[in-house]
C-alpha positions in Angstrom: -110.2 10.8 130.1 -110.0 14.7 129.3 -113.1 16.5 131.4 -112.9 18.8 128.5 -113.2 15.5 125.7 -116.2 14.5 128.0 -118.0 18.1 128.1 -118.2 17.7 124.3 -119.0 14.0 123.3 -123.1 13.1 123.9 -124.4 9.8 122.9 -124.9 9.2 119.0 -127.8 7.3 119.9 -130.4 10.2 121.3 -127.8 13.0 121.7 -127.6 13.3 125.2 -125.4 13.9 128.0 -123.3 11.3 129.2 -121.3 10.3 132.5 -117.5 8.8 133.2 -117.7 5.5 135.2 -114.0 5.4 135.6 -114.0 2.4 137.2 -115.5 0.4 134.5 -113.9 3.1 131.8 -117.2 3.4 130.1 -119.3 6.4 129.2 -122.6 5.9 130.4 -126.0 7.1 128.7 -128.7 7.0 131.3 -131.7 7.5 129.0 -130.7 4.7 126.2 -129.5 2.7 129.0 -126.1 2.0 127.4 -122.3 1.8 128.2 -119.8 2.9 125.5 -116.5 1.4 126.2 -112.9 3.4 126.7 -110.1 1.3 125.3 -106.5 3.1 125.3 -108.3 6.1 126.3 -110.3 6.3 123.5 -113.6 6.1 123.2 -115.7 3.4 121.0 -119.0 5.6 120.5 -120.6 3.1 118.0 -123.9 1.2 119.3 -123.0 -2.1 118.4 -119.8 -2.1 120.3 -121.9 -0.5 123.8 -123.3 -2.9 126.7 -126.4 -2.9 127.4 -127.5 -1.4 131.1 -129.8 -3.3 133.3 -132.0 -1.4 136.0 -129.0 0.8 137.5 -126.8 2.7 135.1 -124.0 3.0 137.8 -123.1 -0.6 137.6 -120.4 -2.0 135.9 -120.8 -6.0 136.5 -124.4 -6.7 134.9 -124.4 -7.6 131.2 
């Protein structure tokens, strides 16, 4: 994912910053504990498509 795109993307729920999890191909919102998937290089920024994070926001295997 282009780092310039990451600089302008924000969480659609809280408008807070997102962190890229390259291994899981997700954008993480720590405030809302949501992980937005990246499919074919395109971030899917719909709340109903996001995965809820339990506990550690860096964990890519919790669901």
